[in-house]
C-alpha positions as CSV (number, residue, x, y, z in Angstrom):
1,M,-173.5,-4.3,-135.2
2,A,-171.8,-4.2,-131.8
3,D,-173.2,-2.3,-128.9
4,L,-171.8,0.7,-127.2
5,A,-169.8,-0.1,-124.1
6,A,-168.3,1.8,-121.2
7,T,-165.0,1.8,-123.1
8,D,-166.6,3.7,-126.0
9,I,-167.4,6.8,-123.8
10,T,-164.7,9.4,-123.6
11,V,-164.9,11.4,-120.4
12,T,-163.0,14.7,-120.3
13,L,-162.7,16.3,-116.9
14,L,-163.3,20.0,-117.6
15,R,-163.2,21.3,-114.0
16,Q,-162.8,19.5,-110.7
17,N,-164.5,21.0,-107.6
18,I,-164.2,19.6,-104.1
19,L,-166.9,20.9,-101.8
20,R,-165.0,22.1,-98.7
21,G,-166.5,21.1,-95.4
22,S,-168.4,18.1,-96.9
23,P,-167.7,14.7,-95.3
24,G,-164.9,13.1,-97.2
25,G,-164.5,15.9,-99.7
26,L,-167.6,15.4,-101.9
27,R,-166.8,16.2,-105.6
28,F,-168.9,18.1,-108.0
29,N,-167.0,17.9,-111.4
30,N,-167.8,19.4,-114.7
31,V,-167.3,16.8,-117.5
32,K,-167.8,16.3,-121.2
33,L,-169.0,12.9,-122.5
34,A,-168.3,12.0,-126.1
35,F,-169.5,8.8,-127.8
36,G,-171.0,7.3,-130.9
37,D,-169.8,7.0,-134.4
38,G,-172.8,5.7,-136.3
39,A,-171.3,2.1,-136.3
40,L,-172.1,1.1,-132.7
41,T,-175.7,0.6,-131.5
42,Y,-177.4,1.7,-128.3
43,P,-177.8,-1.5,-126.2
44,A,-181.1,-2.5,-124.7
45,G,-181.2,-1.1,-121.1
46,G,-178.7,1.7,-121.7
47,I,-175.0,2.4,-122.2
48,P,-172.8,1.2,-119.3
49,M,-170.8,4.1,-117.8
50,P,-167.0,4.1,-117.3
51,A,-165.5,3.7,-113.8
52,A,-165.8,6.5,-111.2
53,A,-162.1,7.4,-111.6
54,K,-162.8,8.6,-115.2
55,F,-165.1,11.3,-113.7
56,G,-162.4,12.4,-111.3
57,M,-163.8,10.4,-108.3
58,L,-161.7,8.5,-105.8
59,K,-164.3,5.8,-104.8
60,R,-167.7,6.3,-106.2
61,L,-170.0,8.1,-108.7
62,D,-173.2,9.1,-107.0
63,G,-174.9,10.7,-110.0
64,I,-174.7,12.6,-113.2
65,M,-176.7,15.7,-114.1
66,I,-176.7,16.3,-117.9
67,Y,-177.1,20.0,-118.5
68,Q,-176.4,20.4,-122.2
69,N,-176.2,18.4,-125.5
70,G,-173.7,19.5,-128.0
71,I,-175.5,21.8,-130.4
72,A,-175.1,19.4,-133.4
73,T,-176.3,16.4,-131.3
74,I,-179.7,17.4,-130.1
75,G,-182.2,14.8,-131.1
76,Y,-182.2,12.5,-128.1
77,L,-183.0,13.1,-124.5
78,W,-180.2,11.6,-122.3
79,T,-180.6,10.6,-118.7
80,Y,-178.5,8.9,-116.1
81,D,-179.9,5.7,-114.5
82,V,-178.3,5.8,-111.0
83,A,-179.5,2.3,-109.9
84,N,-177.9,0.6,-112.9
85,N,-175.0,3.1,-113.7
86,K,-176.1,3.5,-117.3
87,L,-176.8,6.3,-119.7
88,K,-180.3,6.0,-121.2
89,G,-181.5,7.6,-124.4
90,Y,-185.0,8.5,-125.5
91,E,-186.5,10.1,-128.6
92,E,-189.9,11.6,-129.4
93,V,-192.5,9.5,-131.1
94,A,-195.9,10.4,-132.2
95,A,-198.6,8.8,-130.1
96,A,-202.3,8.7,-130.8
97,S,-203.0,12.1,-129.2
98,S,-199.7,13.5,-128.1
99,T,-195.9,13.1,-128.2
100,A,-194.3,10.4,-126.1
101,L,-190.7,9.4,-125.4
102,A,-189.5,6.0,-126.5
103,D,-186.3,4.1,-125.6
104,I,-183.8,4.2,-128.5
105,A,-182.8,0.5,-128.1
106,L,-180.8,-0.9,-131.0
107,T,-180.3,2.4,-132.8
108,A,-177.0,3.2,-134.3
109,I,-175.8,6.3,-132.5
110,A,-174.1,9.1,-134.4
111,A,-171.4,11.2,-132.6
112,Q,-172.8,12.7,-129.4
113,T,-171.3,15.3,-127.0
114,L,-172.9,15.8,-123.6
115,Y,-171.9,18.2,-120.8
116,A,-172.7,17.2,-117.3
117,F,-171.9,17.5,-113.6
118,A,-170.6,14.3,-112.0
119,I,-171.2,14.0,-108.3
120,G,-169.4,11.6,-106.0
121,W,-166.4,10.9,-103.9
C-alpha cells in the first residue's frame, strides 16, 4: 500500500481571520482537513502537510490546533508536529497497568475529517 502524502489532504478554508494590529497581519483561520480512504497507509513519522497557501497563508504556517474530529472519525488522537510540519496520529493501547498512546504507523486510514485553527502569515 502507498503512504498518505500532502496531496492526499484536502484543506477547506471555512473562515479567514486577520488579526488587526498584529505585525504583518497574523492569520488565524478556521479550516477543515479531510483525508484517508482505507487504501492509503499512515507513513512512519506522520503525514506531511500541504503548503501554507492551502491554509490561507501568504508565507508560512506557524501551527495548527485541532479542536474537533468529525463525529464518525473519532478513534485516533491527531496532533500537529510543528518542527516537522506533519500530522501525527495515535491510538489507545492497553499497557500492563494503564492505557497508553501508540503511533499508528503503517495503518490503513479510513476517511477522517478534522476541524482546526491554522495560525500563520
